N, C-alpha and C positions, 0 to 999 in steps of 0.2 A: 538359497532360501528366499532371497528377495525376488528372484525371477519366478519362483513357484507361487509366491503370494500375489504377484502383480495382477494376473488375470482374475482371480476371484474378487480381489479388492476393487478392480475396475468395474466388474459386473455389479458389485454392491453399491456403487454410486447411484444406480437406478432402482435400488430396493424400495419397496413401498413404505418401509418404516424409516422415519426421519432420523432416528437414533442410529440405525444401521448405516444410513448414508453419511451421517456426521462422523461416525467412527471409521468408516472406510476412507473418507477424505483425510482424516487425521493420520491414519496409518500410511496412506500414500504420501502425505507430506513428510512423514518421518523417513520415508525411503529416499527423499531428495531427488537428485538427478536420475536415479534408477527408475523413477516413475514419470519421467518427462514424456514418455509416449502416451500417458493418460491425461496429460495436461489439457488438451482440447476438450475432452469429456468433462473434466473437472470444471473448467471455466463455463462450458455450456450449461452445466447444472445450475449456474447462478440465475439463469432465466426463469427457473421454475422451483427452486428449492430454498425458499427463504429460511426455513428452520435450520438449515445447515450452512447458512451464509458464513458464519465465523469460522467453522471448520474448513470450509472451502477456501476462504481467504488465507487461513493458516497453511493449508496444503500448497496453495499457489506461492506463498512466500518461501516455503521450504524448498520447493522444486525450482522456483525461479520463473517469474512471468516472462512472457515474450511480448514484443511490441504489438503484435496483432491482438493481444488480449486486453490491452489498455482500455479500449472503449467499453468492453463488457464489464470490466472491473469497476470503472467509474459509474456505469449505469447501475450496477448493483449497490454501490455506495449511495447513489442518489435515492434509490428505492428504499434502502435500509434507513437512510436519514429521515424518510417520511413516515417510517413505522415507529410509533411510540413504544412498542413492545421490545424493540431492539435497542440495547444500550449504546448511546452515542460514542462514548470513549472506546468501547470494545471495537466498534466499526472502524473508528479512526486508527487505532493501533494495528489491528489485524490487516485491514485493507491497505493502510499506509505502508506496512512492511511488505505486503504482496506487490503493490505498485512500485515500491522502492527497490524491488528485486530486478527490475528491467535494466536495460543498458542505458548509457547516457544519451543515446539518440532520442529517447522519449522525453527528456527533460523539458524541451520547449512545450510539448503537449501538457505536461504536468503543470508547468508554470501558468499556462492559460487557465487551469482549473483552480488556481490559488484565489482568484477573484470571483469564483462561481457564487451566485446568490444563495445557493444551498450551503449552509454552514458546515454540514457534515462533509460535503464534497471539498470545500475549501480547506477545512482542517486536515482532511485525509491527504490532500495534495501537499500541504506543508509537512506533514509527517513523512510522506514519501520522499520529499527533498532531504529531510533529516536522514532517512534510511540510505539514500544515495550518497550522502556525504561528499567526498571529493569529486565524485562524478557529476555533481550538480552545480559546478561553478558558474555555468552560464546563467544560473538563476540568481546570482548575487544581487543585481539591481532590484529585483522583485523582493527578495528576502530583506534587503536593507529598507526598502519602502515599507514593508510590513512591520519591520522592527520599529521604524520611526512612527508608525501608527499605533504602536503599543502591543503588537503580537508577542506573547510570552515565549513562544518556541523559536522565534526568529534568531536570537543570539546563539541558541544551541545549534541551530542549523548551520550558521556561519562557523561555529566552532567545530562541527562535525566535518566541515570541508578541509580542516587541517591547514597545512601550508598553502594549499591551493586557494584557500579563502582569504589570503593576504590582502587582496584589493579592498576587502571590507573593513580592514582594521581602522582606518580613519573614522568611518561611520560608527563603529563600535565604541571607539574612544569618546567621540562626541556624545553618543547616547549615554555612556556611563557618567560623563561630566554633567550632562543635563539632568540625569536622575539623582545625582549626588546631593 
């Protein structure tokens, strides 16, 4: 069934109707790894398909982004963050999950985006670190710095790292004592 649906859904990514494109991306995302062969086309659609941005990000999150897609994903986040018609939180959550589906080799690139002047980009990078959890331990110093600056998600990111986040425990304790 999934193999039979792959070709028409992949073709529907290029449909003239944005609703059809969004539904095709959503369906491909639900196919997960089975739709990995369509991933390049899905990510390429980010360059021209703003109405389907969130569906595309959802599909990428479900299929799993590849390191080569990171720049295109962050560019789409930057573009979406500049569009007042696209809700900021949805972009952060959907694209954060998509970017957070890459492997740990991308964490240093994601960490660089944490300090991006575009708040949507920086928030998405933080959410991606949360999504990566224990795979993002090289980001501990950056996350601790953001926590000390008052970033609300930083303690949850450190918690998502589980036992691998142990080096951050002294900073977490200090923050809790300071806030008490």
